[in-house]
ROVO-112145 format. One line per field, with one value per residue: residue number from 1; x, y, z of N, C-alpha, C in turn. Coordinates in nm, 2 decimals, padded with zeros to 4 digits. Example, Ala and Ser with C-alpha at 12.3 -4.5 7.8 and 13.67 -1.06 7.14 Angstrom:
<nodes>
num: (1_2)
nu: (01.32_01.28)
nv: (-00.57_-00.22)
nw: (00.78_00.71)
cau: (01.23_01.37)
cav: (-00.45_-00.11)
caw: (00.78_00.71)
cu: (01.32_01.29)
cv: (-00.33_00.00)
cw: (00.78_00.79)
</nodes>
This chain:
<nodes>
num: (1_2_3_4_5_6_7_8_9_10_11_12_13_14_15_16_17_18_19_20_21_22_23_24_25_26_27_28_29_30_31_32_33_34_35_36_37_38_39_40_41_42_43_44_45_46_47_48_49_50_51_52_53_54_55_56_57_58_59_60_61_62_63_64_65_66_67_68_69_70_71_72_73_74_75_76_77_78_79_80_81_82_83_84_85_86_87_88_89_90_91_92_93_94_95_96_97_98_99_100_101_102_103_104_105_106_107_108_109_110_111_112_113_114_115_116_117_118_119_120_121_122_123_124_125_126_127_128_129_130_131_132_133_134_135_136_137_138_139_140_141_142_143_144_145_146_147_148_149_150_151_152_153_154_155_156_157_158_159_160_161_162_163_164_165_166_167_168_169_170_171_172_173_174_175_176_177_178_179_180_181_182_183_184_185_186_187_188_189_190_191_192_193_194)
nu: (01.78_01.87_01.85_02.04_02.28_02.28_02.30_02.54_02.71_02.68_02.78_03.05_03.13_03.10_03.30_03.52_03.53_03.56_03.81_03.96_03.96_04.11_04.36_04.46_04.72_05.01_05.21_05.52_05.74_06.09_06.32_06.54_06.83_07.06_06.93_06.72_06.41_06.13_05.88_05.68_05.40_05.19_04.92_04.95_04.75_04.62_04.70_04.92_05.11_05.20_05.47_05.59_05.84_05.87_06.02_05.98_05.93_05.81_05.97_06.07_06.22_06.24_06.10_05.89_05.74_05.53_05.47_05.20_05.06_05.15_05.37_05.66_05.82_06.12_06.22_06.50_06.58_06.80_07.00_06.88_06.81_06.69_06.34_06.03_05.86_05.69_05.51_05.37_05.13_04.99_04.73_04.50_04.25_04.26_04.44_04.69_04.84_05.11_05.24_05.56_05.78_06.12_06.33_06.61_06.71_06.47_06.18_05.86_05.52_05.30_05.07_04.81_04.64_04.36_04.24_03.97_03.92_03.74_03.62_03.69_03.57_03.63_03.48_03.44_03.28_03.18_03.19_03.21_03.15_03.21_03.17_03.25_03.12_03.16_03.12_02.91_02.95_02.91_02.92_03.08_03.05_03.20_03.25_03.49_03.57_03.82_03.90_03.87_03.61_03.31_03.11_02.94_02.77_02.71_02.57_02.59_02.43_02.43_02.46_02.56_02.66_02.77_02.69_02.75_02.70_02.84_02.77_02.94_02.88_02.78_02.95_03.19_03.51_03.80_03.98_03.84_03.78_03.70_03.60_03.59_03.49_03.52_03.48_03.70_03.89_04.02_03.96_04.06_03.99_04.09_03.95_03.95_03.78_03.73)
nv: (-08.50_-08.27_-08.08_-08.19_-08.16_-07.88_-07.81_-07.93_-07.78_-07.52_-07.57_-07.64_-07.39_-07.23_-07.34_-07.30_-07.02_-06.97_-07.10_-06.95_-06.70_-06.77_-06.80_-06.55_-06.33_-06.19_-05.92_-05.80_-05.53_-05.50_-05.27_-05.18_-04.99_-05.09_-05.31_-05.41_-05.55_-05.78_-05.97_-06.23_-06.39_-06.66_-06.90_-07.19_-07.33_-07.66_-07.69_-07.53_-07.22_-06.97_-06.76_-06.45_-06.21_-05.92_-05.68_-05.33_-05.36_-05.60_-05.82_-06.13_-06.16_-06.32_-06.64_-06.88_-07.18_-07.24_-07.50_-07.69_-07.58_-07.35_-07.08_-06.88_-06.63_-06.47_-06.20_-06.06_-05.73_-05.57_-05.56_-05.46_-05.21_-04.87_-04.82_-04.93_-05.23_-05.54_-05.77_-06.09_-06.32_-06.62_-06.84_-07.11_-06.99_-06.72_-06.42_-06.23_-05.91_-05.68_-05.36_-05.24_-04.99_-04.90_-04.67_-04.51_-04.59_-04.68_-04.88_-04.92_-05.02_-04.94_-05.00_-05.25_-05.54_-05.76_-06.04_-06.22_-06.54_-06.76_-07.07_-07.40_-07.73_-08.07_-08.37_-08.71_-08.69_-08.44_-08.08_-07.83_-07.49_-07.21_-06.87_-06.58_-06.29_-06.00_-05.73_-05.76_-05.77_-05.79_-06.12_-06.36_-06.69_-06.95_-07.26_-07.45_-07.69_-07.95_-07.87_-07.59_-07.51_-07.35_-07.49_-07.43_-07.14_-06.87_-06.57_-06.38_-06.16_-05.91_-06.07_-06.19_-06.43_-06.68_-06.99_-07.29_-07.60_-07.84_-08.10_-08.36_-08.62_-08.73_-08.63_-08.60_-08.76_-08.59_-08.27_-08.01_-07.66_-07.43_-07.11_-06.81_-06.48_-06.16_-05.83_-05.74_-05.94_-06.27_-06.61_-06.94_-07.30_-07.63_-07.94_-08.28_-08.52_-08.86)
nw: (-09.08_-09.21_-09.01_-08.83_-08.98_-08.99_-08.72_-08.65_-08.81_-08.70_-08.44_-08.50_-08.61_-08.39_-08.22_-08.37_-08.36_-08.09_-08.05_-08.22_-08.09_-07.87_-07.96_-08.02_-08.10_-07.91_-07.92_-07.83_-07.77_-07.76_-07.69_-07.55_-07.51_-07.75_-07.83_-08.04_-08.09_-08.14_-07.98_-08.05_-07.93_-07.92_-07.96_-08.16_-08.41_-08.49_-08.75_-08.75_-08.75_-08.98_-08.97_-09.08_-09.17_-09.34_-09.57_-09.67_-09.94_-09.96_-09.96_-09.83_-09.52_-09.31_-09.24_-09.09_-09.00_-08.73_-08.50_-08.36_-08.05_-07.78_-07.85_-07.84_-08.00_-08.06_-08.25_-08.38_-08.46_-08.48_-08.68_-08.90_-09.14_-09.09_-09.14_-09.28_-09.19_-09.22_-09.02_-09.01_-08.90_-08.97_-08.95_-09.02_-08.98_-08.91_-09.01_-08.89_-08.89_-08.87_-08.88_-08.86_-08.76_-08.78_-08.64_-08.59_-08.28_-08.21_-08.19_-08.33_-08.33_-08.57_-08.68_-08.67_-08.77_-08.81_-08.98_-09.05_-09.17_-09.40_-09.26_-09.33_-09.33_-09.40_-09.51_-09.63_-09.87_-09.84_-09.80_-09.56_-09.50_-09.31_-09.24_-09.07_-09.12_-09.04_-09.11_-09.29_-09.56_-09.92_-10.06_-10.26_-10.37_-10.52_-10.70_-10.86_-11.11_-11.20_-11.45_-11.44_-11.48_-11.39_-11.14_-10.95_-10.82_-10.61_-10.47_-10.18_-09.97_-09.71_-09.48_-09.17_-09.06_-09.25_-09.37_-09.53_-09.69_-09.89_-10.11_-10.25_-10.33_-10.57_-10.76_-11.02_-11.02_-10.91_-10.86_-10.68_-10.65_-10.40_-10.39_-10.22_-10.22_-10.07_-09.98_-10.14_-10.09_-10.15_-10.09_-10.09_-10.12_-10.17_-10.27_-10.29_-10.48_-10.49)
cau: (01.91_01.90_01.87_02.17_02.39_02.29_02.34_02.68_02.78_02.68_02.87_03.18_03.16_03.12_03.42_03.63_03.53_03.63_03.95_04.03_03.99_04.21_04.49_04.50_04.87_05.05_05.34_05.59_05.86_06.20_06.41_06.63_06.96_07.07_06.86_06.59_06.35_05.99_05.85_05.55_05.35_05.05_04.89_04.94_04.64_04.66_04.77_05.04_05.11_05.31_05.52_05.68_05.88_05.90_06.06_05.87_05.91_05.75_06.07_06.06_06.34_06.23_05.98_05.90_05.61_05.53_05.38_05.08_05.09_05.19_05.51_05.70_05.93_06.19_06.28_06.60_06.58_06.91_07.08_06.80_06.82_06.57_06.24_05.90_05.86_05.56_05.51_05.24_05.11_04.87_04.68_04.39_04.13_04.29_04.57_04.73_04.95_05.16_05.34_05.66_05.87_06.24_06.38_06.73_06.71_06.33_06.09_05.72_05.42_05.22_04.94_04.79_04.51_04.32_04.15_03.90_03.91_03.64_03.66_03.64_03.58_03.60_03.46_03.47_03.21_03.11_03.27_03.13_03.21_03.16_03.24_03.20_03.12_03.12_03.07_02.80_02.99_02.87_03.01_03.06_03.10_03.21_03.32_03.54_03.62_03.96_03.93_03.84_03.47_03.23_03.01_02.84_02.80_02.61_02.60_02.53_02.43_02.38_02.45_02.68_02.71_02.74_02.71_02.72_02.74_02.84_02.77_03.01_02.86_02.76_03.04_03.30_03.64_03.89_04.01_03.75_03.83_03.59_03.65_03.50_03.54_03.45_03.55_03.83_03.98_03.98_04.00_04.03_04.01_04.08_03.88_03.96_03.68_03.78)
cav: (-08.50_-08.14_-08.02_-08.24_-08.09_-07.74_-07.81_-07.96_-07.66_-07.42_-07.61_-07.63_-07.25_-07.17_-07.39_-07.23_-06.88_-06.97_-07.14_-06.83_-06.60_-06.82_-06.79_-06.41_-06.32_-06.08_-05.87_-05.72_-05.46_-05.49_-05.18_-05.13_-04.97_-05.12_-05.44_-05.38_-05.68_-05.80_-06.10_-06.27_-06.50_-06.70_-07.05_-07.24_-07.43_-07.79_-07.68_-07.45_-07.08_-06.93_-06.63_-06.39_-06.07_-05.87_-05.54_-05.25_-05.41_-05.73_-05.93_-06.20_-06.16_-06.43_-06.71_-07.01_-07.24_-07.28_-07.61_-07.69_-07.54_-07.22_-07.05_-06.74_-06.62_-06.34_-06.16_-05.96_-05.64_-05.47_-05.54_-05.41_-05.06_-04.80_-04.82_-05.00_-05.37_-05.61_-05.90_-06.15_-06.46_-06.66_-06.98_-07.14_-06.92_-06.58_-06.37_-06.11_-05.84_-05.57_-05.27_-05.20_-04.89_-04.88_-04.54_-04.50_-04.70_-04.70_-04.98_-04.89_-05.08_-04.83_-05.05_-05.39_-05.58_-05.90_-06.08_-06.35_-06.61_-06.87_-07.20_-07.52_-07.87_-08.16_-08.51_-08.79_-08.63_-08.31_-07.97_-07.74_-07.37_-07.11_-06.75_-06.47_-06.17_-05.90_-05.61_-05.80_-05.73_-05.89_-06.24_-06.45_-06.82_-07.03_-07.39_-07.48_-07.83_-07.97_-07.79_-07.45_-07.48_-07.32_-07.59_-07.37_-07.00_-06.80_-06.44_-06.36_-06.02_-05.87_-06.18_-06.19_-06.56_-06.75_-07.13_-07.36_-07.74_-07.88_-08.24_-08.41_-08.76_-08.77_-08.55_-08.67_-08.76_-08.48_-08.17_-07.90_-07.54_-07.35_-06.97_-06.71_-06.34_-06.07_-05.71_-05.73_-06.05_-06.40_-06.72_-07.07_-07.43_-07.74_-08.06_-08.39_-08.62_-08.99)
caw: (-09.13_-09.24_-08.88_-08.78_-09.05_-08.95_-08.58_-08.66_-08.87_-08.60_-08.33_-08.56_-08.62_-08.25_-08.17_-08.45_-08.31_-07.96_-08.07_-08.29_-07.99_-07.78_-08.03_-08.05_-08.06_-07.84_-07.98_-07.73_-07.82_-07.67_-07.75_-07.45_-07.56_-07.89_-07.86_-08.11_-08.12_-08.11_-07.93_-08.08_-07.85_-07.95_-07.97_-08.29_-08.43_-08.53_-08.88_-08.73_-08.78_-09.06_-08.93_-09.18_-09.15_-09.47_-09.57_-09.74_-10.08_-09.94_-09.97_-09.71_-09.45_-09.22_-09.25_-09.02_-08.96_-08.59_-08.49_-08.27_-07.92_-07.76_-07.88_-07.82_-08.10_-08.06_-08.38_-08.35_-08.56_-08.46_-08.80_-09.01_-09.16_-09.06_-09.24_-09.25_-09.20_-09.19_-08.96_-09.02_-08.83_-09.04_-08.93_-09.12_-08.96_-08.90_-09.04_-08.81_-08.95_-08.80_-08.94_-08.76_-08.80_-08.72_-08.66_-08.50_-08.18_-08.17_-08.26_-08.31_-08.40_-08.61_-08.73_-08.66_-08.84_-08.80_-09.09_-09.02_-09.30_-09.39_-09.20_-09.41_-09.28_-09.51_-09.49_-09.75_-09.98_-09.81_-09.75_-09.49_-09.50_-09.22_-09.25_-08.99_-09.21_-08.94_-09.18_-09.38_-09.70_-10.02_-10.07_-10.38_-10.35_-10.65_-10.70_-10.99_-11.12_-11.24_-11.57_-11.41_-11.51_-11.27_-11.12_-10.85_-10.78_-10.52_-10.42_-10.05_-09.93_-09.58_-09.38_-09.08_-09.05_-09.37_-09.35_-09.65_-09.70_-10.03_-10.12_-10.37_-10.35_-10.71_-10.84_-11.10_-10.95_-10.95_-10.76_-10.69_-10.57_-10.35_-10.39_-10.15_-10.24_-09.99_-09.95_-10.21_-10.06_-10.21_-10.01_-10.17_-10.05_-10.26_-10.22_-10.39_-10.49_-10.55)
cu: (01.96_01.93_02.01_02.29_02.40_02.34_02.49_02.76_02.79_02.78_03.02_03.22_03.18_03.26_03.54_03.64_03.60_03.78_04.03_04.06_04.10_04.35_04.54_04.64_04.89_05.19_05.40_05.71_05.97_06.30_06.50_06.77_06.96_07.00_06.72_06.53_06.21_05.98_05.71_05.51_05.21_05.04_04.88_04.83_04.70_04.74_04.89_05.01_05.23_05.35_05.61_05.71_05.92_05.94_05.95_05.84_05.85_05.84_06.07_06.20_06.35_06.10_06.00_05.76_05.62_05.43_05.28_05.13_05.13_05.33_05.53_05.83_05.99_06.25_06.37_06.61_06.70_06.99_07.01_06.81_06.68_06.47_06.11_05.91_05.72_05.58_05.38_05.25_04.98_04.84_04.57_04.27_04.15_04.43_04.59_04.84_04.98_05.26_05.43_05.76_06.00_06.30_06.49_06.72_06.57_06.26_05.95_05.63_05.31_05.08_04.93_04.65_04.49_04.22_04.10_03.88_03.80_03.70_03.60_03.67_03.54_03.57_03.48_03.40_03.14_03.22_03.18_03.21_03.14_03.24_03.17_03.22_03.07_03.06_02.96_02.83_02.93_02.97_02.97_03.13_03.09_03.29_03.36_03.59_03.77_04.00_03.89_03.70_03.40_03.12_02.90_02.88_02.68_02.66_02.52_02.54_02.37_02.36_02.58_02.74_02.67_02.78_02.67_02.77_02.73_02.86_02.83_02.99_02.85_02.85_03.14_03.43_03.72_03.91_03.91_03.81_03.71_03.66_03.54_03.57_03.45_03.54_03.69_03.93_03.93_04.04_03.97_04.06_04.00_04.02_03.90_03.85_03.74_03.67)
cv: (-08.35_-08.06_-08.06_-08.17_-07.95_-07.72_-07.83_-07.84_-07.55_-07.45_-07.59_-07.48_-07.19_-07.22_-07.32_-07.08_-06.88_-07.00_-07.02_-06.72_-06.64_-06.81_-06.65_-06.38_-06.19_-06.04_-05.77_-05.66_-05.47_-05.39_-05.11_-05.12_-05.00_-05.25_-05.41_-05.52_-05.68_-05.94_-06.13_-06.40_-06.53_-06.85_-07.09_-07.34_-07.56_-07.79_-07.59_-07.30_-07.04_-06.78_-06.58_-06.25_-06.03_-05.72_-05.46_-05.29_-05.55_-05.85_-06.00_-06.21_-06.28_-06.50_-06.85_-07.05_-07.29_-07.40_-07.59_-07.66_-07.40_-07.20_-06.91_-06.72_-06.48_-06.31_-06.04_-05.86_-05.55_-05.45_-05.49_-05.26_-05.00_-04.80_-04.90_-05.15_-05.43_-05.74_-05.96_-06.29_-06.51_-06.81_-07.00_-07.05_-06.77_-06.54_-06.24_-06.05_-05.72_-05.49_-05.22_-05.10_-04.89_-04.75_-04.51_-04.62_-04.73_-04.80_-04.94_-04.97_-04.97_-04.87_-05.20_-05.42_-05.73_-05.93_-06.22_-06.42_-06.72_-07.00_-07.31_-07.64_-07.96_-08.30_-08.59_-08.72_-08.50_-08.21_-07.87_-07.61_-07.28_-06.98_-06.64_-06.34_-06.05_-05.77_-05.63_-05.75_-05.84_-06.00_-06.32_-06.58_-06.90_-07.16_-07.42_-07.63_-07.83_-07.88_-07.65_-07.41_-07.45_-07.42_-07.54_-07.23_-06.95_-06.67_-06.43_-06.22_-06.00_-05.98_-06.18_-06.32_-06.64_-06.90_-07.20_-07.50_-07.78_-08.03_-08.29_-08.56_-08.80_-08.69_-08.64_-08.66_-08.65_-08.38_-08.05_-07.79_-07.46_-07.21_-06.88_-06.57_-06.25_-05.95_-05.70_-05.84_-06.18_-06.51_-06.85_-07.19_-07.53_-07.86_-08.17_-08.49_-08.75_-09.06)
cw: (-09.16_-09.11_-08.82_-08.85_-09.01_-08.81_-08.58_-08.71_-08.77_-08.49_-08.38_-08.57_-08.49_-08.20_-08.24_-08.40_-08.18_-07.97_-08.13_-08.18_-07.89_-07.83_-08.06_-08.00_-07.97_-07.89_-07.88_-07.80_-07.72_-07.74_-07.65_-07.51_-07.71_-07.93_-07.91_-08.15_-08.09_-08.07_-07.96_-08.00_-07.89_-07.95_-08.12_-08.30_-08.47_-08.66_-08.87_-08.77_-08.87_-09.02_-09.04_-09.14_-09.29_-09.47_-09.65_-09.88_-10.08_-09.97_-09.83_-09.65_-09.36_-09.24_-09.17_-08.99_-08.82_-08.58_-08.38_-08.13_-07.90_-07.79_-07.86_-07.91_-08.09_-08.19_-08.35_-08.48_-08.57_-08.59_-08.92_-09.02_-09.12_-09.17_-09.19_-09.28_-09.16_-09.13_-08.97_-08.95_-08.89_-09.01_-09.03_-09.10_-08.95_-08.94_-08.96_-08.88_-08.87_-08.88_-08.84_-08.83_-08.72_-08.75_-08.55_-08.41_-08.14_-08.26_-08.23_-08.39_-08.44_-08.65_-08.70_-08.72_-08.82_-08.91_-09.06_-09.16_-09.29_-09.33_-09.28_-09.33_-09.38_-09.45_-09.62_-09.87_-09.95_-09.77_-09.68_-09.48_-09.40_-09.23_-09.16_-09.06_-09.13_-09.00_-09.28_-09.52_-09.80_-10.04_-10.19_-10.35_-10.48_-10.63_-10.84_-10.99_-11.17_-11.36_-11.56_-11.46_-11.38_-11.26_-11.02_-10.83_-10.70_-10.47_-10.29_-10.01_-09.79_-09.48_-09.30_-09.07_-09.17_-09.35_-09.48_-09.63_-09.84_-10.04_-10.25_-10.39_-10.49_-10.81_-10.91_-11.02_-11.00_-10.83_-10.79_-10.60_-10.53_-10.33_-10.32_-10.16_-10.15_-09.96_-10.01_-10.18_-10.11_-10.12_-10.09_-10.09_-10.16_-10.20_-10.33_-10.37_-10.56_-10.62)
</nodes>
């Protein structure tokens, strides 16, 4: 049984990795004449992709959740003042972010980043977590119950692939929160036990 769970976890992680690579976005600039815009093209996962455009103060200018399947979204920037803007595309496995600078009639992407997030899969009484920790950063995993009490904690060091399975068969009913902290970032997932 233990080998079956481990094999299932590895297969799920590999599928998540392949699916994540297939959804890598493409951002094209269109700045001919006065038409300043960007076109974001990518595949949305089954949970969709949240696309946001924010100004330098992180005020949301545009936000939309794209549904499953490939999409192409054109964002017209011609009415925005010159300055720095941030575009993000976030699905459940990866968060992509772009720093865009508007200067006169020019649109430039000055920085892009990709953040791989932990992948959670839930069944009736189990939660499986996979995390591709490419830089082998220290990792802290904690589970909290409904009353914010710590019911599980583990520190992981120097591991590239972190796989965990949590069994809630004998747990009290309620909402549990799994928290993963790595390299200054925190990821959470809620799980309801009936």
